[in-house]
N, C-alpha and C positions, 0 to 999 in steps of 0.2 A: 504493501499501501505505501510506502514512502519510498518507493524508487522512482526514477523518473519515466516518462513515457518511454515505450519503443518508440525510434522514429519512423516515421509513417511512410516511407521508402525500404525500412526493413521487411524482410521475411515473417510476418506473423510465427506459423507454424515453422521450426525449425528442425532437422535431425532428428537431434536430441531430444525433443518436448514430442518429435514421434515415434520416435522408439518407445520413453518414458511409458506414452500414453498405449500401445500396442502392449508392453509389459504389464502394464496396469490391469488391461482389458483380458491378455490371455490368463491372469493369475486370479482375478475374480473369475470367468467361468471355468478353470479348473479345478479351484478349491468347490466352486457350487456345484460343478460335476459331480466330484468328489464325496460330497455331504450325500446329493442326490443317491448315489449307488449305494452307500455305507447305510443309509437309511431304509432304500430300497432291500439290503441283501438281509437286513436286520426285521423284515417283514411288518416295516410301519403302515400304516393305512395310505394311501396314495393321497390321502386331505393333508396330510399331519405333513409329508413332505414336501407338497408343492409351499405348503406355510413356509418350513424352514428354507426352504432353496427364496422363496418371495423377500423373507426376513433379511437373508443372509446377502442377497443382490443391491436391498434398500440398503442397509447399514455398511454394506462394502462403499457405497457411494459418499457416503460421508468418513468414511476413513479416507479414500480418496480425496474427496477436497480438502480436508485435514493437512494431508502430506502435499497437497501439491502448492499451500501458499508458500513455502520456499522452493522456488524453482529448482535450485542445485543443491540446497544443502538438505542434509538427513533431517527429519524432525528429533531426533535424539541430540544431534550436536548442539543443540541448544534449547530446550523444552522451553521454560519461561516465554522465550521470542516466540518459539512457535505455539502457542497457545495465545501472544496476543499481538499475534499482527493482522488480526483480522477478529474486531469483535461483534460483527455482522454475523461471521458465520455462525459462531453460538446462538443466536438468535435462529438462524434456517436450521442448524441441526436441531435446533429445540423441537421449531416447528414440526421438522420429519419425522420427530420421535413422538409428536403428538398425533401425527399424521398415519403412521405407522400402527398405532395403537388404535386409533377408529378402526383402519381396515380388519385389524384384527378381533380386536373386541366389539365392535358394534356393527360394521357391516361386513362381515365372512361373506355371508352369500353373496356378495359383489364381487369378488376376490376370488372364489371358491377355494378359501380356507379355512382352516379351525383354527380357535385361537392357541397358541404352541404351550405344553407341557413346562415347568423349568426342565423337565429331562431332554426337551427336546431344544431349549433356549442352550444348553449345555455345548450341544453339538455347534449351533450357530455359532456359541463366543469359540468354541475351540475354531469354528472354521472362519471366525474373523481376526481373531490370534495371529492364524495360518499366513492369510491376505497381509494384513499390517507386517508382519515378519518378512513375506517374500518382498512386499514394496518396499517396505524399509531397505531392506539387504539391497534391495539394485541400485536404490540413490545413496547409498555409502560406498558400493563400484564406483559409481559415476565419483562422486566425491572424489575419492583418492585416486584418481586418474590424473585427478587438477594439480 
């Protein structure tokens, strides 16, 4: 938020940004697919599996938004700065949590989901930790090359 604007003639999406976006997408898709397969092999009902994967994909976007605040520096490099770059982000994430809660608990039939149990939230938490670690790891590799 405090850095100067990019020059209008400079390319907005550079190669590094496109690779980073591709990595984040690949990680989110792979981990979510892994969660789907894991829950399916443990014979959870299809609606429960959809609820878990839906919640994982939504929350993964919050993780990506937090990590994307610092374009080339890892989140854990300076946590205090990472958490304070854009205070509006926290309002957006809070609104997202409210909307996700409404989708899961007030309007589940609209989204073809069921309210997840604590056990399912545990699976979702593990998936989100994996997504965070893989995305943050990529940023550390990128950062170490500078």
